[in-house]
C-alpha positions as a printed Julia matrix, in Angstrom:
279×3 Matrix{Float64}:
 101.55   83.25  164.5
 101.13   83.02  167.95
 100.36   86.18  169.53
 100.27   87.74  172.85
  98.71   90.68  174.95
 102.07   90.88  177.69
 105.32   90.81  178.49
 106.12   87.17  179.4
 109.16   86.33  181.51
 110.64   83.09  180.33
 113.28   80.54  181.84
 116.11   79.58  179.16
 115.54   75.84  179.14
 113.81   74.26  182.02
 114.29   75.12  185.85
 117.37   74.28  187.05
 115.43   72.46  190.2
 113.58   70.57  187.8
 116.01   68.22  188.53
 115.72   64.77  186.42
 111.67   65.46  186.45
 111.88   66.33  182.97
 109.21   68.61  181.32
 105.96   68.05  183.32
 108.17   68.84  186.82
 109.52   71.86  184.86
 106.07   73.07  183.99
 105.0    72.43  187.84
 108.05   75.08  188.9
 107.15   77.85  186.69
 103.15   77.51  187.67
 104.9    77.69  191.42
 106.68   80.56  190.75
 104.09   82.46  188.92
 106.34   82.48  185.33
 104.92   82.53  182.12
 106.39   79.79  180.46
 110.21   78.76  178.95
 112.41   78.77  176.23
 113.6    74.68  174.91
 117.15   74.59  174.34
 118.33   73.17  171.45
 122.14   72.86  172.2
 123.15   70.1   170.07
 120.93   69.47  167.71
 117.03   69.19  167.39
 116.2    65.97  169.19
 112.59   65.85  170.56
 110.41   62.7   170.01
 106.72   63.4   169.05
 105.25   62.55  172.37
 107.59   65.47  174.16
 106.25   67.52  170.94
 102.64   66.9   172.21
 103.19   67.23  175.72
 104.59   70.42  175.07
 102.04   71.57  173.08
  98.87   70.27  175.33
 100.65   72.02  178.64
 101.35   75.29  177.1
  97.96   75.57  175.85
  96.36   74.24  178.89
  98.31   76.43  181.59
  98.76   79.28  179.37
 102.73   79.23  179.02
 104.54   80.77  176.23
 107.32   78.36  174.18
 110.3    80.13  172.52
 113.21   78.08  171.28
 116.94   78.52  170.73
 118.69   77.25  167.67
 121.82   74.84  168.1
 124.84   76.13  168.74
 127.07   74.48  165.61
 125.31   77.6   163.61
 127.41   79.77  160.81
 125.31   81.19  157.43
 128.79   82.47  156.85
 130.94   78.93  156.68
 133.25   78.45  154.39
 132.82   75.14  154.18
 129.52   75.17  151.95
 127.86   71.86  153.7
 128.15   73.67  157.51
 126.22   76.27  155.64
 123.79   73.64  154.28
 123.57   72.32  157.85
 123.22   75.69  159.37
 119.95   76.06  157.49
 118.79   72.57  157.97
 119.47   73.19  161.56
 117.36   76.33  161.67
 114.28   74.64  160.32
 114.14   72.03  162.1
 114.04   73.96  165.01
 110.84   75.88  163.73
 109.55   72.83  162.66
 109.96   71.72  166.38
 108.73   74.7   167.78
 105.45   74.5   165.42
 105.01   71.1   166.34
 104.93   72.39  170.13
 102.43   75.2   169.89
 105.98   77.69  170.07
 106.2    81.61  169.21
 109.48   82.17  167.94
 112.62   81.01  167.23
 116.33   82.29  167.99
 119.48   81.54  166.95
 123.33   82.98  166.18
 123.16   83.34  162.69
 127.21   83.39  161.55
 130.51   84.48  162.08
 132.45   87.22  159.89
 135.34   84.87  159.2
 137.01   87.67  157.84
 134.89   89.21  155.54
 133.7    92.45  154.93
 129.73   93.41  157.0
 128.31   94.06  153.61
 129.0    90.76  151.97
 128.62   88.63  154.75
 124.75   90.27  155.28
 124.19   89.23  151.77
 125.08   85.71  152.22
 122.89   85.91  155.84
 120.17   87.09  154.02
 120.62   84.03  150.48
 120.53   81.59  153.07
 117.37   82.99  155.19
 115.46   83.11  151.84
 116.23   79.55  151.58
 114.78   79.17  155.43
 111.53   81.32  154.82
 110.87   79.51  151.37
 111.33   76.07  153.26
 108.96   77.13  156.17
 106.24   78.42  153.8
 106.28   75.25  151.56
 106.12   73.17  154.66
 103.2    75.64  156.13
 105.09   76.49  159.01
 104.17   79.7   161.24
 106.55   80.67  163.58
 108.56   84.15  163.67
 112.38   83.62  163.02
 114.21   85.55  164.88
 118.64   86.21  164.62
 120.13   86.79  168.01
 121.96   89.87  168.52
 125.2    88.89  169.3
 127.67   89.27  171.81
 130.98   89.67  170.46
 132.35   91.68  167.41
 133.31   88.21  165.04
 130.27   87.2   165.53
 127.56   88.88  162.46
 124.49   90.53  164.32
 124.4    93.97  165.9
 121.4    95.37  165.95
 121.41   97.65  163.03
 121.92   94.69  161.03
 119.28   92.38  162.05
 116.69   95.22  161.89
 117.83   96.03  158.37
 117.43   91.81  157.56
 114.01   91.72  159.13
 112.97   94.44  157.11
 113.59   91.95  154.21
 111.4    89.25  155.39
 107.75   89.55  156.57
 108.45   86.16  159.22
 111.68   87.84  160.01
 111.96   90.04  163.52
 115.03   90.03  165.74
 115.8    88.68  168.43
 117.14   91.22  170.98
 119.61   89.96  173.74
 120.63   93.37  175.59
 123.02   91.86  177.78
 124.99   91.03  173.95
 124.75   94.34  173.24
 126.13   95.91  176.35
 129.01   93.2   176.65
 130.04   93.73  172.72
 130.03   97.31  172.87
 132.57   97.51  175.94
 130.3    98.68  178.33
 127.52  101.05  176.74
 123.81  100.2   175.84
 123.06   99.97  179.88
 120.73  103.31  180.72
 117.42  103.76  180.38
 118.24  106.32  177.49
 119.88  103.68  175.19
 117.69  100.91  176.1
 114.94  103.62  174.74
 117.06  104.22  171.51
 117.07  100.84  170.78
 113.41  100.08  170.97
 112.45  103.55  169.07
 114.83  102.21  166.63
 112.83   98.5   166.06
 109.43  100.94  166.62
 110.45  103.28  163.22
 112.21  100.68  161.05
 109.81   97.81  161.46
 106.66   99.23  162.99
 104.58   98.72  166.11
 104.09   95.06  165.38
 107.81   94.6   166.11
 107.63   96.16  169.96
 103.99   93.67  170.21
 105.56   90.33  169.12
 109.12   91.03  170.99
 111.99   87.92  171.48
 114.23   89.52  173.37
 117.73   87.68  176.25
 119.01   88.82  179.66
 121.22   87.78  181.98
 123.92   89.08  184.13
 127.15   89.37  181.73
 131.12   89.59  182.02
 132.91   91.32  179.32
 135.96   92.71  178.19
 137.32   95.23  175.36
 136.25   91.81  173.13
 133.24   91.35  174.37
 130.98   88.93  175.88
 133.14   86.56  178.46
 130.44   84.78  180.23
 126.71   85.17  181.56
 126.38   85.87  184.75
 123.76   85.99  188.09
 122.19   89.8   187.68
 123.31   90.57  191.02
 127.01   90.12  190.64
 127.08   92.33  187.1
 126.6    96.02  186.26
 123.45   94.76  183.83
 121.09   97.61  184.63
 117.82   95.59  184.25
 115.77   97.7   186.28
 116.17  100.41  183.59
 115.69   98.35  181.04
 112.39   96.82  182.28
 111.73  100.49  183.12
 112.34  101.01  179.17
 109.95   98.15  177.75
 107.52   99.1   180.19
 107.44  103.17  178.56
 107.28  101.29  174.9
 104.55   99.0   175.68
 106.57   95.79  174.78
 104.49   92.31  174.41
 106.67   89.43  173.8
 108.87   87.15  175.75
 112.0    88.34  177.11
 114.0    85.17  178.18
 116.52   85.12  181.35
 119.72   83.64  181.13
 121.34   83.96  184.0
 123.52   80.74  185.83
 120.46   80.89  188.68
 117.74   80.88  185.75
 114.54   80.57  187.73
 115.48   82.27  190.61
 116.78   85.74  188.03
 113.42   85.32  185.99
 111.39   85.29  189.03
 113.29   88.86  190.22
 112.52   90.26  186.53
 108.9    89.32  186.59
 108.4    90.45  190.03
 110.27   94.18  189.3
 108.4    94.35  186.17
 105.14   94.19  187.95
 106.04   96.55  190.51
 106.19   99.49  188.27
């Protein structure tokens, strides 16, 4: 497993200003803006040739960037159709393989939908499929953190309690805490310093210091309704209390990756990093 000695600020995908310059230009922009890396987004499938994987690995190692990866959107480990569950397992394995190839730190994905089933039934289904994923990765000697992400709607499996519970079952699994999703899922709660500390304290207590020092989080401005997440917003256009979140993360000594998913990707990532280092 890759480790890091600081909190790294990553863009969700290539910076917008990359244009058609591809990864070489994206890395130049990250360096110009003093950012720490990026989350490689596999939206519709894990499509990345060997040359690109090698380029990412060499550049990130030479320039000290941290890379993570987000699995495709078409993942549901609780689908009622067995072939869709199998395909979801395969997509997660492929995401981990790609991250391993390009020297990635960890991968994340939206694990499942409840599909009308009770929480315990769905938890056990996610656990069963996670076991298959871990066995496949160990067999292939792939060493990256596997991280189900906290989700933004009550219809999606993945409140932070469920993901902490799953993380206790497997040595390669830790949470991806999307603070914006938790805020939206609870209809506006989890937006104060004390509430952020409550999440971090729970992770520390349940999973140990390793989970705080090997963290993977998402953050953006967010629009939500009583049903949860509606869409991502620019930080300044939302009520997301990122300043107190960063204070809490600093208080707990969080190390790892904080990925900014705002629509103005690199601008808000820079705002987060600059504010964090001003504390």
